[in-house]
C-alpha positions in Angstrom: -11.3 -23.7 6.5 -14.8 -23.8 8.3 -16.7 -21.4 10.1 -15.8 -23.8 13.2 -12.2 -23.8 12.6 -11.8 -20.1 12.3 -13.6 -19.7 15.3 -11.3 -21.9 17.1 -8.2 -20.4 15.5 -9.2 -16.6 16.4 -10.0 -17.9 20.2 -6.5 -19.5 20.3 -5.3 -16.6 18.9 -6.9 -14.2 21.4 -5.6 -16.4 24.3 -2.1 -16.1 23.0 -2.4 -12.6 22.8 -3.7 -12.2 26.3 -0.5 -14.1 27.7 1.3 -10.3 27.0 4.2 -12.2 25.3 4.2 -9.8 22.3 4.5 -6.8 24.6 8.0 -8.0 25.1 10.3 -6.1 22.5 12.6 -8.5 22.5 9.6 -11.1 21.7 9.0 -8.9 18.7 12.6 -8.8 17.5 12.9 -12.5 17.6 9.9 -12.9 15.2 11.1 -10.4 12.8 14.2 -12.1 12.7 12.6 -15.6 12.1 10.6 -14.0 9.1 13.8 -12.5 7.6 15.4 -15.9 7.9 12.1 -17.4 6.5 11.9 -15.3 3.6 15.6 -15.6 2.8 15.7 -19.3 2.9 12.2 -19.6 0.5 13.5 -16.9 -1.7 13.8 -19.4 -4.6 10.7 -21.1 -3.9 8.7 -17.7 -4.0 10.8 -16.6 -7.0 9.3 -19.8 -9.0 6.2 -19.1 -7.5 5.8 -15.6 -8.6 6.9 -16.8 -12.0 3.9 -19.3 -12.4 1.5 -16.8 -11.1 2.2 -13.7 -12.8 5.5 -14.6 -15.0 7.5 -12.3 -13.0 11.6 -12.7 -13.7 13.8 -13.7 -10.7 15.3 -10.1 -10.9 12.1 -8.2 -10.7 10.9 -10.8 -8.0 13.7 -10.0 -5.7 13.8 -6.0 -6.8 10.1 -5.3 -6.2 9.1 -8.2 -3.4 11.6 -9.9 -1.7 14.0 -7.7 -1.5 11.7 -4.7 -0.5 10.3 -6.8 2.4 13.7 -7.7 3.6 14.5 -3.8 3.6 11.2 -3.3 5.8 12.2 -6.0 8.1 15.5 -4.4 8.7 14.4 -0.9 9.1 12.0 -2.2 11.7 14.7 -4.3 13.5 16.7 -1.4 13.7 14.3 0.9 15.0 11.8 -1.0 17.1 13.1 0.1 20.4 12.6 3.7 19.8 9.2 3.1 18.2 7.9 0.9 21.1 9.3 3.4 23.7 6.9 5.3 26.1 6.9 9.2 24.6 6.7 11.7 27.4 5.2 15.0 26.3 4.5 18.1 28.2 2.1 18.4 31.0 -0.3 21.7 31.4 0.5 23.6 34.6 -3.2 23.1 35.5 -2.3 19.6 36.3 1.1 19.9 38.3 2.3 17.6 39.6 2.4 15.0 37.2 3.8 13.2 34.3 2.2 12.6 30.8 3.1 10.1 28.1 1.8 8.3 25.5 2.0 4.4 25.5 2.3 2.7 22.3 0.2 -0.8 22.6 -0.8 -3.6 20.0 -4.6 -3.7 18.7 -4.5 -7.5 19.3 -5.6 -10.1 16.7 -5.2 -8.5 13.3 -6.3 -9.9 9.8 -4.2 -8.7 6.8 -5.7 -9.5 3.5 -3.5 -9.0 0.5 -3.7 -8.8 -3.4 -2.5 -10.8 -6.3 -0.3 -8.5 -8.1 2.6 -8.4 -5.4 1.3 -11.3 -3.2 4.7 -11.6 -1.4 5.5 -8.0 -0.6 1.9 -6.9 -0.3 1.7 -9.9 2.5 4.5 -9.5 4.3 5.4 -6.1 4.7 2.1 -5.6 6.7 2.7 -8.4 8.7 6.3 -7.3 9.6 4.7 -4.0 10.9 2.1 -5.9 12.5 4.6 -8.3 14.5 6.6 -4.9 15.0 4.0 -3.3 16.6 3.0 -6.6 18.7 0.1 -7.9 17.3 -1.3 -11.6 16.3 -1.8 -12.0 12.8 -4.1 -14.1 10.6 -3.1 -13.6 6.9 -5.5 -14.2 3.9 -3.3 -14.2 0.6 -5.3 -13.5 -2.8 -6.6 -16.9 -4.3 -5.4 -15.3 -8.0 -2.0 -16.2 -6.9 -2.4 -19.8 -5.6 1.7 -20.8 -6.3 2.9 -18.0 -3.9 0.2 -18.6 -1.4 1.3 -21.8 -0.7 4.7 -20.9 -0.4 3.5 -18.1 1.7 1.8 -20.7 4.2 4.8 -22.8 4.3 6.8 -19.9 5.3 4.6 -18.6 8.2 3.9 -22.2 9.3 7.9 -22.7 9.7 8.3 -19.4 11.4 5.4 -19.1 13.8 3.1 -20.9 15.7 -0.7 -20.7 14.2 -1.4 -19.1 17.5 0.8 -16.3 16.5 0.7 -16.0 13.0 -1.2 -18.4 10.5 -2.3 -18.4 6.8 -5.7 -19.1 5.6 -6.0 -20.0 1.9 -9.1 -20.1 -0.2 -11.4 -18.0 -2.2 -14.3 -15.7 -1.6 -15.9 -18.1 0.6 -12.9 -17.8 3.0 -12.6 -14.2 2.7 -16.5 -13.8 3.9 -16.4 -16.1 6.6 -13.4 -14.2 8.0 -14.8 -10.8 7.5 -17.9 -12.0 9.5 -15.6 -12.6 12.4 -14.3 -9.6 14.9 -10.9 -8.6 14.8 -9.0 -6.0 16.6 -7.6 -4.9 13.3 -7.9 -5.3 9.7 -5.6 -4.3 6.8 -6.5 -4.5 3.6 -5.0 -4.1 -0.2 -7.2 -4.7 -3.0 -9.8 -2.9 -5.2 -12.1 -0.3 -4.1 -15.1 -2.6 -4.4 -13.8 -5.2 -2.0 -12.4 -2.8 -0.1 -16.2 -1.0 0.4 -17.1 -4.3 1.4 -14.5 -4.9 4.0 -15.3 -1.5 5.5 -18.7 -2.2 5.9 -18.1 -5.4 7.5 -15.3 -3.7 10.1 -18.3 -1.1 10.8 -20.5 -4.2 12.4 -17.6 -4.7 15.4 -16.2 -1.4 15.0 -13.0 -2.4 13.8 -10.3 0.1 12.7 -9.2 -0.3 9.3 -6.6 0.4 6.7 -7.4 0.4 2.9 -4.9 0.4 0.3 -6.8 0.6 -2.8 -6.0 2.2 -6.0 -7.3 4.3 -9.1 -6.3 6.1 -12.1 -2.8 7.5 -11.0 -2.2 10.4 -13.8 1.3 11.0 -14.8 1.6 14.6 -15.8 4.2 15.9 -18.4 5.1 19.4 -19.0 6.7 20.9 -21.8 9.8 21.5 -19.7 10.3 17.9 -18.8 13.5 16.1 -20.0 11.3 14.0 -22.9 14.1 11.2 -23.2 14.4 10.5 -19.4 10.8 11.0 -18.7 10.0 8.4 -21.2 12.5 5.9 -19.8 11.2 6.3 -16.2 7.6 6.0 -17.7 7.8 2.9 -19.4 9.6 1.3 -16.7 7.0 2.1 -14.0 3.8 1.8 -16.7 4.9 -2.0 -17.7 6.6 -3.3 -14.6 4.6 -6.3 -13.7 2.9 -6.1 -16.8 1.0 -3.0 -15.6 -0.3 -4.9 -12.8 0.9 -2.3 -10.1 -1.6 0.0 -7.9 0.8 3.0 -8.5 1.5 2.7 -11.9 0.8 5.6 -14.0 -2.7 4.8 -15.5 -2.5 7.7 -18.3 -0.3 10.4 -19.4 -1.3 14.0 -19.5 1.0 15.8 -21.2 1.3 19.3 -22.7 0.2 19.4 -26.5 3.9 20.5 -27.8 5.7 17.7 -26.6 3.2 15.0 -27.1 5.0 13.6 -30.4 8.4 13.6 -29.0 7.1 11.7 -25.9 5.5 9.2 -27.9 8.5 8.6 -30.1 10.5 8.7 -27.2 8.2 6.1 -25.5 8.5 3.8 -28.5 12.2 3.7 -28.1 12.3 2.9 -24.5 9.9 0.2 -24.4 12.0 -1.6 -27.3 15.0 -1.0 -25.3 13.6 -2.4 -22.0 11.3 -5.1 -23.5 13.1 -6.1 -26.8 11.6 -5.8 -30.1 9.2 -8.7 -29.6 8.2 -8.4 -25.6 6.0 -11.3 -26.1 9.0 -13.4 -26.7 10.7 -11.7 -23.7 11.0 -14.4 -20.5 11.5 -11.5 -18.3 8.1 -9.9 -19.4 5.2 -11.1 -17.2 1.7 -11.9 -18.0 -1.8 -10.8 -16.9 -3.1 -12.6 -13.8 -6.1 -14.7 -15.1 -8.1 -15.3 -18.6 -10.9 -12.8 -16.9 -8.4 -10.2 -16.1 -7.1 -10.5 -19.7 -10.2 -10.2 -21.5 -11.1 -7.4 -19.5 -7.9 -5.2 -20.3 -8.1 -6.0 -23.7 -11.6 -4.8 -24.2 -10.4 -1.6 -23.3 -8.1 -1.2 -26.3 -9.7 0.7 -29.6 -7.6 -0.9 -32.3 -8.0 2.2 -34.5 -6.3 4.2 -31.3 -3.3 1.8 -30.8 0.2 3.6 -31.7 2.1 1.2 -30.5 2.0 -2.5 -29.5 -1.5 -4.1 -29.2 -0.3 -7.6 -30.0 -1.4 -10.6 -27.7 -0.8 -14.3 -26.7 -4.2 -15.5 -25.4 -3.2 -18.7 -24.4 -0.1 -17.4 -22.2 -2.2 -14.3 -21.3 0.4 -12.0 -22.5 -0.2 -8.6 -24.0 2.4 -6.2 -25.7 3.3 -2.7 -24.0 0.6 -0.7 -25.9 0.3 3.0 -26.4 -3.0 4.9 -27.1 -3.3 8.0 -28.9 -6.2 10.3 -29.3 -7.9 9.2 -26.3 -10.5 11.0 -25.0 -12.1 11.2 -21.2 -15.2 9.5 -22.5 -13.7 6.4 -23.7 -13.7 3.2 -21.9 -10.3 2.8 -21.2 -10.5 6.1 -19.1 -13.5 4.9 -17.3 -11.6 2.4 -14.9 -8.3 1.8 -13.6 -6.6 0.0 -16.3 -4.2 -2.7 -14.2 -2.7 -3.8 -17.6 0.1 -2.8 -20.0 -2.0 -0.2 -22.0 -1.0 3.2 -21.6 -3.4 6.2 -22.9 -1.9 9.6 -23.7 -4.2 12.6 -23.3 -3.0 16.5 -23.9 -3.6 19.4 -22.1 -3.1 23.4 -23.2 -3.1 25.1 -19.6 -2.1 24.3 -16.1 -5.7 24.8 -15.1 -6.9 21.9 -17.4 -4.7 19.7 -15.5 -5.9 20.8 -11.9 -9.7 20.6 -13.1 -9.2 17.2 -14.8 -7.5 15.6 -11.9 -9.7 17.2 -9.4 -13.1 16.5 -11.0 -12.4 12.6 -10.8 -11.8 10.0 -8.1 -9.0 10.6 -5.7 -6.0 8.9 -7.4 -3.6 6.5 -5.4 -0.4 8.4 -7.0 0.0 11.4 -9.2 3.5 11.8 -10.7 4.5 15.2 -12.4 7.6 15.6 -15.0 8.9 19.1 -15.1 11.6 21.5 -14.8 9.5 24.2 -14.0 9.5 24.1 -10.1 6.6 26.7 -9.9 4.5 24.0 -11.9 5.5 21.4 -9.8 4.6 23.2 -6.7 1.4 24.3 -7.8 0.3 20.8 -8.9 1.3 18.7 -6.0 -0.2 21.1 -4.0 -3.7 21.5 -5.4 -4.2 18.3 -6.7 -5.4 15.5 -4.0 -3.7 12.1 -4.2 -2.1 9.6 -1.7 1.7 10.1 -2.7 3.8 10.2 -5.8 7.0 11.2 -7.3 8.4 14.6 -9.1 10.2 13.3 -12.4 10.1 9.6 -11.5 7.2 7.3 -11.0 6.4 4.5 -8.6 9.5 4.7 -6.7 7.9 6.6 -3.6 6.5 3.4 -2.2 9.9 1.7 -2.0 11.1 3.5 1.3 10.6 2.6 5.0 11.2 6.4 5.7 7.7 7.4 4.5 4.4 6.1 4.7 2.5 4.9 1.9 -1.3 4.9 1.5 -4.3 6.6 -0.4 -6.7 9.1 0.5 -10.4 9.6 -0.6 -11.4 6.7 -2.7 -8.1 5.2 -3.2 -7.7 4.4 0.4 -7.3 5.2 4.0 -4.6 5.2 6.5 -0.7 4.1 5.7 2.2 2.1 6.1 5.9 1.4 5.9 8.6 1.9 8.6 7.4 4.1 11.7 3.9 4.8 9.8 3.4 1.0 9.6 4.2 0.3 13.2 1.7 3.4 14.0 -1.0 1.7 11.6 -1.0 -1.7 14.1 -0.5 0.5 17.4 -3.0 2.1 19.7 -1.6 5.0 21.5 -2.8 5.4 25.2 -2.5 9.0 26.4 -1.4 8.6 30.5 -1.4 11.1 33.3 0.7 10.1 35.8 -0.7 12.5 39.0 1.7 12.7 41.8 0.2 12.3 45.5 2.6 14.7 47.3 0.3 17.6 46.4 -3.2 18.0 45.5 -4.2 21.5 44.3 -7.7 22.5 45.6 -8.6 24.8 42.6 -11.1 22.4 40.9 -12.9 21.1 43.9 -16.1 22.9 45.0 -17.0 25.0 46.7 -15.4 27.3 44.0 -13.6 30.4 45.5 -12.6 33.4 43.8 -9.2 33.5 44.1 -9.2 30.0 42.6 -11.0 31.2 39.6 -8.7 33.7 38.8 -6.0 31.2 38.8 -7.9 29.0 36.5 -8.2 31.9 34.3 -4.8 32.6 34.3 -3.7 29.1 33.3 -6.6 28.3 31.0 -6.4 31.2 28.1 
């Protein structure tokens, strides 16, 4: 899409938004229903595209992408009237007589930039939030998942006119052109490096943003943990989507005394979940591109592999791989892995955990496995992170009842459910002052009796 075409598209969306149609809650509900039906209609097409782009099985595509998105839309449809209602608040006595309230209104024309690792979920969930809040949307999917991008474009075109919602396909050139233009809100999911660029471009127009980034999410295993169950849940969360999940456990930090048992149980669980030959498992995915495959492969030091490590370069597949004897100085610990490689490090005392996590960039997620409630309470309180789980991993992002987002280097802002509605909403604070009485105490000339009243009210 050329710069001129983008300008024409944005102008068209601005004119459409100015008509006020999206302020009507019934109009928003209809839009959500259209999106829901469109997603159901193209479930098979999307599953085939996800298989082509990422090697995902139909079961994983529904569980982690299509079904999650349908659930978010259902939640929004069920609660949107309450979310969109004016919210009355208390009025200070000094403003008597009046009514104070918060009025939720959409920002306007929004830009949603989505990644390749969950191209359906991370495109259509924020879109549902944006539509529920009454915005129009320009969607820019990742060029690294082209098959899914084409289906998403077809889905959106069948559901909405382009002045309401549209999909712009393309690569870096299109990304750059979009970011040069003024939007009323930008929602970005992707890497920290690109997130920094998005924030810089948004700052030119003072555009508010949500940044959903990533980071090295620690998985802390205490000696009191149920080790077999811990291994099962870690194996699921780490190797889901071949490790290409922003909240996947990036590394294990376990207490020294349980390391050997944990590694043994992890090996058993990988065999149980993915088979003796994962590279022959049709339900086990692949890495997104040759560039990404080689980057992840270069993080693996062969002498530290205690399980897995085999690859099929032609199909971009890598076995679930466990590394032991890892130090903080190793290359694998210097960047987010985003692949099926799981380093195991150890600690002796609780303070080592706090220091290890807090001395590094803030992770998007943190997982703690333990039966010791005091340990759980202290770790979850003292370590900064976006969100996480106790005695599980990854699943905290699958509910519409809680916001999902990062902090620090892992992002800013959150979405899902009411939090997602709020992300795409500006709340106007309004005082409706009545005219049947006008208290004179605020006007000059100031009088002592009025000043005494003010001091009585304002303290």
